[in-house]
Structure formats: C-alpha cells, structure tokens
N, C-alpha and C positions, 0 to 999 in steps of 0.2 A: 351099121350104127343106127340106134333108135332116133326117131324124130318126134317132136311134139308140136301140135298146131296151137299157136298162141294168137292173141288178138292182133298182133302186128305182123304175124307171118310164121313160117315154119322154122323151128330151131332144131338142129341136130345136137346130140350130146353123147357122151360116153358115160357108162354107168357100170361099175364093177359088181353091183349088187351085194348081197350078204346082209348080215344082221349087225355089223359093226357100227361104230359111231359114224354119222354122216358128215363128210367133208365135201363142200362144194367149192370147186376151183374155177376162178374167173381169170381169163387171160387178158392180154392187152392188144393194142392196135397192130394190124398186119400179122397177127398170129391166130392160130386156132387152138383147140383143146390139146393138140399134140405137144404144145410147149410144156405140158405137165407130165409127159410120158415117163420120165425117170422117177419123179415123185410118186406117181401112181404105182410104178413097179415096186417101190420101197414099202408102200403102205397098204396095198390091196389085200394082203393076207388077213388083216385084222381091222380094216376100216372099209366103209362103203364110200367110194370116190365117185363123184358126179361132176362132169366137166362139160358144160355147154360151149358150143362155138357161137359166139355173139357176132352181130353184124358190124364187124370192124374192118371188113375188107378181105378177110380170108374165108368168109362164109360162102357156102355153095349155093344156097337158095336165096334169091332176092326177097326182100321184105315186101309185104303188101302196103304197109305204111312206111314212108321214108324214115329211116332211123335218125334220131337225134340223141344226144346224151341223156336228156330227160326221159325220152321214150325208152331207152335201154334200161334206165333205173327201174321203170315200171315193169318192163319185160322180165327183169331178173326176179322181182317180187312175184310176178305172175307165175314164172317158172317154178319157184319154190312151192307156191300154193297148188298148182296143177299136179305136181308130182307128190304132193302131200309130204314134203320133206320137213321134219321137225327136229328141234335141238341141233340145228346145223352149225357146224364150224364153217363160216364163210371166209374164204381166202381169196385175195386178189393181188395180182402183180401188175405193175406198169400203169394201168388205168386207175381212175379214182371212183368208179361208180359204187363200189362196196361201201364207201363212206356215206353216200346219200342213202343207200338202201338201209344201212344200220341206223341212220338218223330217222328215217321216215317209216321203215317197216321192220322193227326189231323183233316182232312177235314170234318169228320162227327161228331166230338165231339164239344159239347158246354161247357162241364165241366168235370173235372177229380177229382176222389176221391180215394186216396190211404190209405188203412187201414192196419196198422201193417204188413208190407210185406217185402219180399226180397228187398235189395237195396245195391248199391255200391259193396263192396267186400264180403258181407255176403251172399254168394251164392255158394253152397247150405247152407241154414241157420241153425245155431245152431247144437246141438247134434243130434236131430232127422234127420235133413237134411244130416248130415254126415253118420248116421246109414243107411239111405236109400241108399245113394250112395255106401256104402260098400256092402250092401245086393245085389245090382244090379250087382256087379262085382264078387261076389263069387258064384260058382255053387250051386244051391239049396237055395241061400240066400233069394230070394223073398218069396217062400212058407214058409220058416221058419219065416221071418219077419211077414207075415200075421197071422201065427198061434200065435205068441207072442202078436201081437196087438189085436187079436180076443179073447185071454184068459182074461176073465173079471177081475180076481184078479190083472192083470198087466196093465190094461188100464189107470190107473191114474199115472203110472210112468212117470218121466220127459223125457224119451226117446220115449214115445208114445203120446197118446191123452192128457195125463196129462200135457204135455208142452204147449198145445194149449188153454186150457180152465181152468178156476177156478172151474167151476161146471161140473159135469159129463154130457157128451153127452148121451141122451137116448140110451139104448142098441139097440133098433130097428133101430135107425138112424145109429149107428156104424155098425151094421150088414149089412145094405143097402150099406154102403160105401165100406165094405171089400168083399162083395160077389163076384163081378166080378173077383178080383184078386185071390180069393180062388178057383173059379170054372172054369175059362176060361184060358187055356194056351196062347191064342192069346192076351188077355188083359195083361197077365204077360210079353209077349214079347214087347208089346207097352210100358209098364212101364219101363222095363229094357233099352229099346232103348232111351227113353226120358232122363233117368238119366245118361246114358253113353255118351250122346252127349251134355251135358251142356257146354256152351262156357262161361268161367268164366269172360270174359271181357264184356259180353252183357250188364249188368246193369250199368257198369261204362260208357259205350258208351251211354246208354239211359239217364243217368244223364246229360250228356252234351247236349243232345237233348231237355231235359226238360227246359233248359234255354230259349228256343225259343217258348215254349208253352204259348201263350198269352191269353188263356181262364181262367176263374176262376177255382181254384183248392183248394181242401181241403185235408189235411193230418190228419188222425185220428189215434192216437197211444195209445197203452195200456201201462200204466206206470209200470205194473208188468209183461210185456212180458219176457219170458224166451228165446226166439229165435231171436227176432228182437231188436237190440240195441236201447235204448231210444233216443240217439243222432241222429240216422238216421231219425227219424221223423222230428226233427228240421232242419236237413240238407236238406231234400227233400223240406220242406216248403220254405226254403230260396232260393233254386235253382229256384223254380217256380216263374215267374214274378208276378203272382197274387195269390200266394199260402198263405194259412192260416193253422195254426196248432191248433188242439184240442187234448189234452191229457185226457185220461179217466182212472179213478181208478176202481178197482173191476173187472178187466178183464185181460185176456192174449190175445194171438194172435187172436183168433176167437171171436172178439167183437160181431159178429152177433149171436153167441151162448150165450155169457155171458151177454151182455147188448143191446139186439136188439131194445128195445123201444127207448133208447137214441140215438142209431145209426140212426134209422129211422127218429127221430126228426131232427138230423143234416142234413140228406139228404134232408128232406122236406124244411128246412131252406135255404140250399144252392140253391136249385132249385127256390124257391120263391124269394130269395134275388138277385139272378143273372139271373133271367128269362128274 
C-alpha cells in the first residue's frame, strides 16, 4: 500500500490508478480505507479511486503531530494537493470533515458526496460517539472500549458496530480495524488526543460555508440510521446550492457495508450526470 509523508505524519492510502474520474473516499472513526472495498470493486474499471486511511484509530503509523479534527481537515486538503488530485469527487461517510474541507478548500473539488455523517450539533454523534468521548477521558477507558468492541458476542450492540450496520461486518475486517488500538500505545494516544480536542462548533461553522459551495453535491442518508438524525440529510441537501438528497432503506450509517452496489451506482450516476 503506498504511503505519503505529510506535514502531520505518514498517511497510507489505496489508489486504483487509471485515467478515469477521480473519486476520493474518506472513512469514519475506528475504520480504515477497507470500509470502501465493495464500492471500489464496483467502480474501479472506469474511475480512479483514492482512499486514504486517516488517523481515526485504525491507522498503522502514529502521527508526528497529535491529530485533532481541525488538523485532519488540513491533512485532507494537503493530501489532495500533494497527490495533485484535481476535479475530485470527494466522498465521506460517518465523519464530517469533508464538510469543512468543502467549505474551506473547494478549489480541487468538482463534486461533494456526504453519506450519513456527523453534521450540525450532532457531534460527537449518537450514543457510540458519546461512549468514545467518555472512554477517551477516563484513565484506561480506551483499552477497555477496544476489548468490549472486540468481543464478538457484543459487536452487534447499539453502542458498538451494531449501531453502524444492519448486517454484521466480517470478523476479519473488524479485527483489522481494532488491531492498531489494541496493540500500539502511540495509536491510542492519537485516538485520545483527537477525541479530547473536538471543537463542537466546527460543523456548525462548516454548514454556513456549505451555502457557498457551488459544485454539484449529493447527500445519501440511511433512513434507519441510529446515529445520524434523518432530518440532517434533508437539511444538508437544502444548504448546498446544488444539493440533492437520496434516502436509502435497508441500511444504517455505513451504507458502504450494507448497500455498496446501490451506493456505487449513485456515485457513478453523479459523476456521469455532472461530468
């Protein structure tokens, strides 16, 4: 897997290459780029898919500068610049950093896709988000959280991965996501620093910036999401001058896990329609 040295540290990423339209896929907390594996398989024949693994706890290389949400926003913009990615369709699931990137650094973006994600005042989102925040503030909380999430009988609980998907994520994928936090104290330090430096007004500020984003935008929302309020999808689509909303049944937050083929078809449609 290729790596790139950025100002905050080393970031690994997947890149299918090719001359097709560039789609950059951003994952959420406690996941890595593998959350997009099914979407990549659907689109790789005619798109260039680039998926960085961000310092959200499943990254393998500790950051030189302790990550915060604001630092990750700048890291994403730097990643696009360093790889000289242009006319990008920026796609994000679960986390809300793409909103701030679109508001502050729209110059390399051709389209924006927000998929069941943090927004407005839902930050950190839902019961799992609040649980993570608490774990990061209590001594020994992160190792305990990882043990709970890693115990197979508990994985489907609504405070864990059960809140994110309607169908179980394969055990080998969950193990891949949790291994860095389980085995590397430096990754745990990154994770705690990120969550103890959340600036609760960030996404409210980003929402105002989205009013000025003049590129095509698609908001894809899960109607059965347990973490992201359904009305936030509508509100985001209405904020964006060229925003459109698609709601999907049969899925929760991680639509890329529950309904990857449908999500891939929506991305292909947006790029072709607004190419």
